[in-house]
N, C-alpha and C positions, 0 to 999 in steps of 0.2 A: 620547984615548978609544979603546979597542979597538972593533972593529966586528964585525958579524955577516955572515958569508957563509953564508946559510942552506943553500943547496944543498950547498956543500962541507962545512960543519960536520955537517949531518945525514947526508949520504952516508957520511962517514967512520964515524960512529957506527953507522949501520944496516948497514954492510958487514961488521961484526964477526961472527965465527962464533957468538957467544952470543946473537944476535938471532933470535927466532922471528917469522916474518911470517905474518899472516892465518891463525892456527890456527883449526881448527874447534871447535865447542863440546866434543865429547868430548876432543879433544887438550888444550884448556885445562883442563878438569876434571881430567884426568890430571896435568897440571903442578901444579895447585892442591893436589891431594892429596899428590903426591910431595914438594912443598915445604912441607907443613904450613901452608899459607896459609888453609885453611878445612876444613870438615867437610861431609859429605853429610847431608841430612835424610832422614827416612823416605820422602819422595816424590822424592828424588834432586836437590833443589835444593842449591846451595852456600851454606853459612852461613859468614860471615866477620865478624870484629870490627874496629873501627877505632881502638881505644885511646883516647887522650886526647880526640880530636876526633870527636864523635858527631853533628856537624851542621856547617853552613857556618860559616866564620870571617870575618864581614864586615869586621872591623877589620884583617884581614890581606890584603884584596883591594885591588889597585891597577890603575890604567890608566897606561900610559907616556905622559907628556906630551912630545910632539915636534911637528915641523912638520906632521904628518898629523892628529894628534888635537887639537892645541891650541885651535883655534877651533870645533871641532865638539862636543866632550864637555861635558856639564853638570857641571862640577867642583864638588866639595863632599864631604860626609861619605860619601855613597854611592859616588861616583866620585873616590876619593882619587888625586891625581897622584903619580907617582914619576919621577925623572929617567931619561932614556934611558941615561945612563952606568951608573947603579945596576943597571938591568935587564940591560944587556949584560954587565957583569962577573959578575952572578949566573948568567946564562945559560951562560957559558963554564965557570963553576965546576960547575954542575949537569951539563953534558955530560961534563966530565972525570970527575966522580963516577960517572956512569952507565957510562962506558967500563970501569970497574973492577968492575962488578956481574957476577955469574956468569951471569945470564940477563936478557934484555929481551924485550918483546913489542910488536909493532906491529899496528895495525888501520887499514885504509883504508876509508872509507865516506862517507856524505853527511849533511848536515842540510838538510831541505827535501824534501818528497815531490813537489813540482812541479819537473820537470827544468829549467824555464826559470829558476828562482830558487834552485836548490839549491846548497849550498856543499860542494865536495869537501874532505874533511878527513882528517887523519892523527893517530892517537893513539899515543904511545910510552909504554909503561908499565914500571915496575920490578916490579910485582906481576902475576902471571897472573890473579888474581881481578879486578883493576881492568880488565884487558884484556877479560875476559869481560863485565864490566859495560858497557864501551864498545861492545863488539860487539852487545850486546842493546839498548842505548839508542839508538844511531844507526842510520841506514838502511844496511842491508847491500847491497853491490854484487853484481851478477851477475858471472859469470866474465869476460864481455866488458868490463863496466864496470870491473872490477878491473884488467884488462890495460891499459886506456886511462887509468887514474886518475892525475891529477896534482893532488896536494893544494894547496889554496889557503890552508889554515890548518892549523897543527900544534899539538897539545897535547903538552907534555912533562911527564910526571908522575913525580916522584922523592920519594915519601913519606918515605923514611928519610934523606933529606938534610935536615939541620937548619940553618937559617940562623943566623948570628950577627948580631943587630941592630946591634951596634956597628960591625962591619966591612962588613956587607951592606946596611945602610940599611933594614932591615925593622922591623916593630913587635914581632915575636916570631920563634920558630923556624919558623913557618908563613908561607907566602906564596902568593898567587894573583895573577899579573901578566899583564895582557893588553897586547900591543903590536900596534896596528893597522898600524903602519908595517912591522914585520917579520913580521906575520901569525903570531905565536906566542903561545900561552898557556903560561906557566911555573908549575908547581905543585910545591910542596915542603913538607915538614914536617908534612903532614896526610894521614892514611889514609882520610879520609871521601871516598867515591867520588863523592858528589853534586857536588863541586867541578868535576869533569870535565864533567858534563852542563850545569850552570848557567853555566859559563864560555862554552861554545859558544852557549848561549841569549843571553848578553850580547852576544856577537859578532854574532849574527843581529839582535839589537835595534839594533845600530849600522849594519849593512850594508843591511838590507831597506828601511828608509825612504828610502834614497838611490835605490832602484829603484821608488819609489811603492808599496811593499808595507807593510802594517801588521802588525808582529809583535805577538802577543798572549799573555799568560799566562792561558790558559783551556783548558777541555776543550770538545769538540765532538762532536755526533752528528747523525744524519740519519734522518728518518722514512720510512715506506713510500712516501709521495708525493714523496720527494726533498727535503722541507723540512729546512733546516739550522738547528741551534740551537747557540749558543755559551754557555758557562757560565763566568763570571768569579767569583772569590772567593778570599779568603785562607784560610790553614789553619784547619780546623775549621768551615767554613761549609757543607760537604756537596757540594763541587764534584764530587769523584770519584764519590760515592755517587749523586748525582742524574743525572749524565750516563751512568752505567751502567744504562741502561734496557733491559729485555728486548724492548720493543716498538720500539726504535730502534737503529740500528747505530752503533757507536763509530768516530769518525774518529781521536780521540786524547784523552789524558787531561790534558795539561798545557801544551803549547806549540804554537801555531798561527800561521798568517799568512793575511792577507786581501789578495788581489791583485785586479786587474780581471777575472780569470778565475774567482775563487771562493776558497774556503778550502782550505788544505792543512796537514797535520801537519808540524811541523819535525822530529819524532823518529821512530824506528822501534820504540820500546818505551815501557814505562810504569814509573814510579818511584813506587810507591804506599806511603803510610803504612800500616803494618799493626799498629799498637797496637790491641789489643782486636778484632782481625780474627776473624770467624767466618763459617762457611759460610751460616748463616741470614741474617746482615745483608748480607754482600757476597759472594755466591756466585761472581761472575765473577772477582774478585780472588783469592779463596781457591783456586779451581780452577786458576788460572793459574800457581800457584807449584809447579812440578815441575822435572824435569831441564832444565837450561839457565837456570834462574832463579837469582838471587842474593839471599840474605837478609842484610841488614846489621844487626848488633847485636841479632838475635833470639836469645833464650836457648833452647837445646834440652835436652830430657830426656836425662840421661846414658846411659840404657839404650836407649830407643826411638828417640832422635834426632828425636822429634816436637817441632815448634816450640811454645813456650808464648807465644802472642801477647799474653797479659795481663801477662807479666813485664816490668817496667820497670827492673829492677836495673841494666842497662847504660845505657839511655836511654829516654825516651818517644818519641824520634824513630826508632823502628825502621822499616826500609824493605824493600820487595821490588822488585827490578828484573827485568823479563822482557820478551821481545819481544812486540809487540802481537798477533802471530799466536797467542799462547797464549790469546787470548780468541776465542771462536767468532763472536760477533755483531759483526763489524767491516766497515769499508769498505776494499777493496783495489783499487788503491793508495789511500793515505790522503788522498784529495782529494774535494771536493764543490763544490756551487754556492755562491751567495751566501747569507748568513744571512737567514732569514725572521724570526728572533727572537733577541734577546740577553737573557740573564738575568744580572743582577748579584746575587750572593748575599752576604748579610751575616748574621752571627750576633750580633744586638743583645742584649746582656745586660741593657740597661736596660728592655727590654720595651715600648718606646714606638713603634718603627717598625712600620708595617703589614706584615702577612704577605705582601702582594703589592700593587704599585702600578705603573701604567703611566707611563712617563716621556716627556716631550717630548724633542726632540733636545738642547735646552739643558740640561735636567735630566740627561740621559744623560751629557753632557760634564762637568757639575758632579760627578756621583757617580762617574764614571770617574776624574777627577782626584783626588777625595777618597779613594776606595778604603777605605771604612770597614768595620770589624768590631770585635768585642770579643775581646781575648786573655783566655783563661780561666786560672784557677789551675792550675799544673802544666805549662802549655805551654812556659814558659821559666823559667829559674832566677830566683828572686826575686819572681815574681808569685804573690801569695797571694789576690788577689781580682780580679774582672774589670776590665780596663782598656780604655778606648777606644783604638783604634789606627787610623792612617790610612796607607795605602801607595799612593802615586800609581799609577794605572793598574793597580791590583791586582798590582803586581810591581815596586815601586820599586828593590829591590836589583839588578835586572838591566837597568836602563835607562841606557845611557851617554848618551843624548840628553835634552834637556829634556822633561819630561812633556807640555808643550804640543804638542810635535811629534806625539806619539801621539794625544792628545785631539783635535787638529784633524783628523787623518786619519780618526779614528773618526767625528767629526761629518760629514765630507764623504761617507763611505761610507754612513752611515745615511740621509743625504739621497738619495744617488745610487741606492741599491738599496731604498729604502722599507722599512727594517728596523724592526720593533717592538722596543722596549726595556722591560724590566720590572726593578724592584727587588724582590727576594724576601728576606724576613727569616726565616731558619731558626732564630733565637734564641728569646727568651722571650716569653711571652704571659701575661696575667693578673697581671702584676707583674714586678718586676726579678728578677735572679738571686738565689736564696735565698728568694723569696716566690712568684713565679709558676712556670710550668712550661715546659719546652722545647716548641716547636711540634711537633705530631705530624707524623711523617714522611709519613704517609698523606695528611694535609691538604696538605702542601707538594707532594707528587707530584700531587695533584688540581689544585692551582692552576697548576703548571707545565704539566700536560697541557692544561688549558683555554687557557692562554696560547699554547701551541704550535699548538693546533688552531684558533686564531682566535676562540674562543668569548667572549673578553672585549672584542672590538672594538666590540660594539654594546650592552654592558651599561651600565646606569646607574651613574654614579660619584659618589663623595663626596670633596670636596677637604679634605684634612687641614689644620686651622688653624695648626699649628705648622711643618710641613715642606712644605706646598703640594703634596703628592703626591695624585695621582688614584687613589682606591681603588675597585675594583669592589664594588658592593653585593651581588652574587650570584655565587657560583662553584659549579658542580656538585660535590657531594660534600663541601662545607665549610659548616658552620653559619654563617649570616649574621652572628651576633654576634661570631664570631672575627675577622672581617675588619676591624672598627673597633677598634683597640687600646684606646682609652679605655673602651669598653663592657665590656671584659674585666676591668678593675681594680675591686676592691671600693671603693677610695677614689679617685674621679676627680681630686680636688685633688692627691693624691700623683702621679698620672699627669702632671698639668700641670707640676708642679715638675720631674719627671724629664725630661719632653720639653723644657722650657726649657733645662735644663742641657746636654742632648745637642745642641740647636740651637746653643748658645753654642760648644760644642767644634767643631762643623762650621765656624762662622764664623771662629773663631780659627785653625783649621788652614788655611782657604782664603786667609788673608792672604798666604801665600807665593806664591799664584798671581795676583799683582797684574796680570800681563799678560793675564789672561783678559778676554774681551769683557764689556761691561756685561750683555748678555743672559744669559751663562753665570753671572756673579756673582749675578744676581738670581734664578737658578733654584734656589738653595739654600733652606734653611729660611726660612719667612716670618717667624718670630719673631726679633726682635732685642732685646737688653737695652734 
């Protein structure tokens, strides 16, 4: 088997005259336009398209199985193993390919806003617009930090290199491979920039727990009194919208970590979905998209170059990437104290989960492991009606270690720092999808505000007979009848049937967590078949 001499291999590549190092935003924008990689919008953002791959390609993601990873990684469908020899051979092929390109771009930066736990990283890009994306998504170094920077992980991205599954051992022309032994992420065959960001998140999800730090797929903000809130939730639950609160400062919108010192952002930017984006609904995100930002697969008007955020002709997964500094109301640097409250968001299309309930530590661990929401029609190819979906720790695709690792750490930290945890349903009320209606955003905001301000700690509660959840009987600004889901349905018997079916799905999904303690297992729905 050929080997990797990372320092030598990469030094040879990066010493070539066609390599541009650490270009500024204006320099990168010039290269993007000169090379016809993208177009400028009316506000000066770069718009680029990604061709065939308009989202992540989970079936093409692998972790190299070797003496470093073999006994640590939770192998399976999410963490598919690939032999070290296959990785090494492909790595050399990609480097040889990149040496023939007319231009390459490198960026050195960090993942992790807490200097004690940050990861110095390097990104090597074939496309200038991908390098701009990396520059805006990761933490940018100062001049001194750049001078002293020694990368501990390198992302090599070659989107126009197409793998041959027969000879290269991949599933398709695309591949995303992480080698923890060689500290390299190898990406090829896909132009979707999100693979760069999410691969480093996966790396941090592997490295941080070994330092007793909990990585989390969540947004975070802080109030005027310094109180910190975390928002977990899968796509469509309102995580970005609800954490972008004008009365609270944003720490970050997607990836964080919780150490014994507090919470810190892993990234230096935001990667926001922008389908149906409007200034009225999400002013912070709308106003953040200007010069220096990257729009991915957003259709522009031919004459005005104005983005049409409602156009789904390329994909529903349209994205905007921008540095967090494009938002006014932020915490700098992106660090804060320990969370006072954690919000688990779910968009329950069955309409049976309560709009808000307070969780015990065991319930928090149960719902964290479950990671439940409903996928709605149109969010993925082939989905024509809402489907219950469970994603462990609200981020299963990015967890190299067993979900129990993260859940146990969460439980310990909830105990240690006396953190309140709430389950908030931003989905349906008064009936299931197609009969009931979506929970009013104003109600959800009022419920979250009451939770964050501690107003629900002494309120009388009602215990849901199906899910065992403690529901507050009164929330300022919310009608009492909205709080108990069964009371909002015209036919209570239909509610009972729907609740039993959802409870069954929770129990069925949780069978895979056989290692959970009895206390956590019993913290799920009360109803059993």
